[in-house]
C-alpha positions, 0 to 999 in steps of 0.5 A, spaced: 430 887 314 435 892 315 434 894 322 440 899 323 439 903 316 432 908 316 435 911 310 436 910 303 443 908 303 448 903 299 449 896 302 455 891 300 456 885 303 463 881 302 459 877 301 453 877 305 451 873 312 446 872 316 439 875 316 441 880 310 443 874 306 436 871 307 433 878 306 437 878 299 434 871 298 427 873 299 427 879 295 429 876 290 424 870 290 418 876 291 421 878 283 421 871 281 429 871 281 433 866 284 439 867 288 446 862 286 451 860 291 458 862 290 457 869 289 463 873 293 460 880 293 453 883 294 450 890 294 443 892 296 440 899 295 436 900 302 431 905 303 427 906 310 430 898 312 427 895 306 431 893 300 430 896 293 434 894 289 440 888 288 445 886 285 452 881 286 458 879 283 461 872 283 469 872 280 468 875 273 460 874 273 455 879 275 448 876 277 443 876 282 440 883 279 433 886 281 429 892 283 422 892 286 417 893 282 414 900 285 423 903 284 423 901 277 425 906 273 429 911 278 436 909 276 437 905 282 441 899 277 446 904 276 449 905 282 449 898 284 453 896 277 458 901 278 459 899 285 460 891 283 465 894 276 469 898 281 469 891 286 471 887 280 476 891 278 479 892 285 479 884 284 484 884 279 479 882 273 480 887 267 473 884 264 466 882 267 461 879 263 452 878 265 447 874 263 440 877 262 434 877 259 435 880 252 430 886 253 434 888 258 441 889 252 439 896 252 438 898 260 446 895 261 448 898 255 447 905 258 453 902 263 457 901 258 456 893 257 457 890 250 452 885 248 457 879 245 451 874 244 444 873 244 439 868 244 432 867 245 432 867 252 438 870 254 444 875 252 452 874 254 454 882 255 461 884 257 465 890 259 468 894 257 466 893 250 471 890 244 474 885 250 472 879 245 475 881 239 481 884 242 482 877 245 481 873 238 486 878 234 491 877 239 491 870 236 495 868 229 491 866 224 495 861 219 495 862 211 492 857 209 486 855 204 481 849 204 478 845 210 479 849 216 477 845 222 476 846 230 475 842 236 473 845 243 476 841 249 477 840 256 482 834 256 482 833 263 487 830 263 489 829 255 488 822 254 489 818 248 482 818 246 483 826 245 489 824 241 486 820 237 480 825 235 485 830 234 489 825 230 483 823 226 481 831 225 488 833 222 488 827 217 481 830 214 483 837 214 488 842 211 489 845 218 486 844 225 485 850 230 484 846 237 482 851 242 482 848 250 478 850 255 481 857 259 477 856 265 480 853 272 474 849 274 477 843 272 481 838 276 487 839 272 489 847 272 488 850 265 495 851 264 497 844 266 491 841 261 495 846 255 501 844 256 499 837 256 496 838 249 501 841 246 507 835 249 502 830 246 501 833 239 508 835 238 508 831 232 502 833 228 504 839 224 497 842 222 495 845 227 494 850 233 493 849 240 489 856 242 486 858 249 478 859 249 479 865 254 472 867 257 468 865 251 467 858 250 463 853 254 464 857 261 459 852 264 461 853 270 459 860 271 453 860 267 448 863 271 440 860 272 437 866 276 433 870 271 430 863 267 424 861 269 425 854 266 431 852 270 432 845 266 432 849 260 439 853 263 444 847 259 441 849 252 441 856 253 448 856 255 449 851 249 446 856 245 449 862 246 456 858 246 455 855 239 453 863 237 459 865 239 464 860 236 459 861 229 459 870 230 466 871 232 471 865 231 469 861 226 470 868 221 476 869 224 480 863 222 477 861 217 473 855 220 468 851 216 469 845 219 467 842 227 469 835 230 467 832 235 467 825 239 461 821 240 459 821 247 457 814 250 457 817 257 455 825 259 448 826 257 450 834 258 455 833 252 450 829 248 445 833 248 450 840 247 453 835 241 446 834 238 445 842 238 451 843 235 449 838 229 443 842 228 445 850 230 453 850 225 450 847 218 445 853 219 452 858 219 455 854 214 460 850 218 459 843 217 459 838 223 463 832 223 462 827 228 468 821 230 467 815 233 471 815 240 477 810 241 476 805 245 480 800 249 477 793 251 470 795 248 470 801 253 471 808 250 476 812 253 475 818 257 478 823 261 472 820 267 475 814 267 482 816 267 481 821 273 477 815 277 483 810 276 487 816 278 484 816 285 486 809 286 492 809 284 492 804 278 497 807 274 498 800 270 491 801 268 492 808 266 498 808 262 494 805 257 489 810 256 494 816 256 500 818 251 507 818 255 507 825 256 501 825 260 502 819 263 509 821 266 506 828 269 501 824 272 507 820 275 510 826 277 504 829 281 504 822 285 511 823 288 
């Protein structure tokens, strides 16, 4: 393995390459854990040329954490986590996350991590503690009683389908909170998507538009390395997401209704909607599904707009998006 190391040491790669990367993947595989692409920093505890423990960071998320059975209980995780937390803060992140098996919650709580949400197969933990409460408490609660609704959406980009859903939901409740995904993993940036939604819904008076921060629908950062059944990752991530919504967002804003559009295209989104309809009513949150707006018998979707955009078919795009979105897309093309 580490032929140049014949003593105990922390060995860091930003990122790992070559044989050291291969050795780390093999070490994790022997523990029944996987390696995930996109990792930026890895810290290995090496003793007598052999990896004894490993941990990595991708963006704000710590992942691929494992300790060999013969070294468990020796406190090797602590220096790895300490090094990665320092590394993450040096990169400018103000909070860090990790996903783990619920039985490991106590272990990571000793390092200052707090459990944000936990389901049967996974927990989401955050460092430093109190981050989610700090984020939510900075958002204004509107003093309105009655049916308080919510929509969580990506809007990549904002379409007439999104606008229809929001208009229908706003008409069906006393106040509507619209949460736009903050994660910058989409074709359009978080700030661009937020601005398009604000401009396209300026005529609707009983809504507030907020970012999701790091806490809702963060599929791009959800790791699968510790799950035995990788195919269950989507379901587990949905369970965590809905738990966070019900535990933090709904009570803080007084949300008692969640609106969602029907999903004719994405199997993953359809499964998420079905999970929502099963889980949220148990938390006293009604789920209302609104049929998607169609043109010429086809549901309007952001993916359809993106496909037309690649072919510069602006004449077809114009019918699918609000004028504010269309003007923005035209400017991008110039």
